[in-house]
N, C-alpha and C positions, 0 to 999 in steps of 0.2 A: 932278274927280270924273267917273266914267264916267256916260254917259247913263242906263243902267239903274239905277244907284245914286241919281242925282238924281231920277229919276221915282219910285222907291220912296219916297224921302224926301218928295216932294211929295204922293203919293197916300195914304200910310199914315194920316195923321191924318183925312183926309176919309172914307176907307173905315171906319175905326174909329168915327168919329162917326155913321156910318150903321148901326152895329151889327154890323159884320163884321170879318174879318181879311184883310189882304193877305198872302197866302202867298208870292207870287213875281211878279216882272215879267220877261217875256221879250221880246226884240226880235229879230225875224227879218227880214232884209233880202233883197230880191229886186230887183236893179237900183236904181232910185231910189225904189222903193216899199217901205215897211216895214209889218210887222204887229206891233202891240203887244199882247201877250197878258198879261192880268192874271188871276192865279189867286186867287180870293177864297173864303174859307171862313166858316162860322158855327159857332155852338155846336150846331147841328143841321144836317142836310142842307138846302141852299138849294133853294127852288122857283123857277120861272121868273119870278114877280113880283119876288122878291128880287134875282135876277140882273139883271133889267131896271132895277130901282131903283138898284142900285149902279153899273150901267153908265152911267146918266145922270149920277150924281155924278162919276164918273171922266171922262166925256166933257166935261163943263163945265170941269173943271180943265185938261184937255189942250187945249181950244180956245184957251186963253189962254197956253199954255206956249211961250215963245220958243225953248227949247232943242231943240224938235223941228224948227225951221226951217220952210222952205216945202215940204219934200218931203211927198208924200202918204203917208198911213198908214191902215191899217185897225185899228180897235180890236176886240179879242175879249176878252170877260169870261167866265170859266168858273169852275166849281168844281173842286176837286181830283178827279182820277180815282180809281177804286177801287184802282188799283195804287200810289197815293201812300203812301209810307212813313209810319208813325206815329213822329213824332220829338219832338213836344211834349206836355206834360201834357194840353192841351185836345184833342189828337187821341185820346188814350187815353180821356178822359172821354166824348167823343162816341160812342165805340164800346164802352162797357160792355155786357156780355152778348153781344157779337158774337164770331164765330169769327175768331181771329187766327192767321195763319201767320207764324212767325218762324224766322229762321236765326240760330243762335247763333254766337259767335266761333269755336267749335271745329268748325263745319260741321254740327252737329246741326240738323235741321229738326223743329219741333214745331208742330202745329196743334191749338189748344185754345181753349176759350171763356174770354174775359176776365171774371173775377169782380170783382176790385177791384185797386187799385194804390195805392202811396204814392210818396214822393219817390224811392225807391231800387229798389223791387221791384214786379213785377206778379204777381198771383195768377191762375192759369189752371186750368181744369178740363178734363180730357181724358176723353172717353167711349170706353173700350176694350171693345167687345162688351158694352155695357150696364153696365159697372163704371166708376165715376168715379175718376179719379186726379188728385190735386191737384199742381200745380207752383208753386213760388215761384221766379221768375226775376228776377235782378238786371238792371236796365236796362243796366248796364255790360257784361253778357254777351251782349247782343242786338246782332247785326250789322245785321239788317233785320227789320222787322215790318210786315205789311200785313193789311188786312181780307180775309178769305176770303169770297167771295160765296156766299150760300145762297139757293137758289130755293124749296126746300121745307123750311123750318126746322121741326124737331121740337121740341116743348116739353121733352122729357126730357133734352136735352143742351146 
C-alpha cells in the first residue's frame, strides 16, 4: 500500500471522531524532508481553533507512525480552498444559498445560486437583470462546480 493511502487509512477514523472529514492527504518531498498536508473539512467552515484541535489529533498519531521512518517532515493541516470542487453531497449541503459556478459536460458555464438538491439534481436560481430563472441540473451533467466568492452579497439574488 502506498504511504499516502496508509496514512489516509490511519488518520481518517481519528479525524472523523474529532468531528471532521479528511478530504485528502498529500505528501510533498524535497530532498530528505517531506511536507505532509492534510486537507480537513467540516459541516461548516473550520475556524482556527478547530484546525488547531484536529492538528493535535493528527500530530499525535503521526508521532507514533513507523511508516514515516526517521526522515523529518512538516505537518500542515488546512481546510479546502475556495477553488475546491463540490464533489460530495456534504459539499453541496455546506454551500446551500451560495453562488455556484459550474461547467457542464457540454462546455456551458452557469453561475447561479444553489437553492436545493437531491441525489440526482441541483436546483439553482440565476438572477438575470432582476429576473429570476430556475435551473434544474443533473449532477451527471456537471463537469466541475465550485463556490463563487461574493464580497458584497445582495439579499435579492
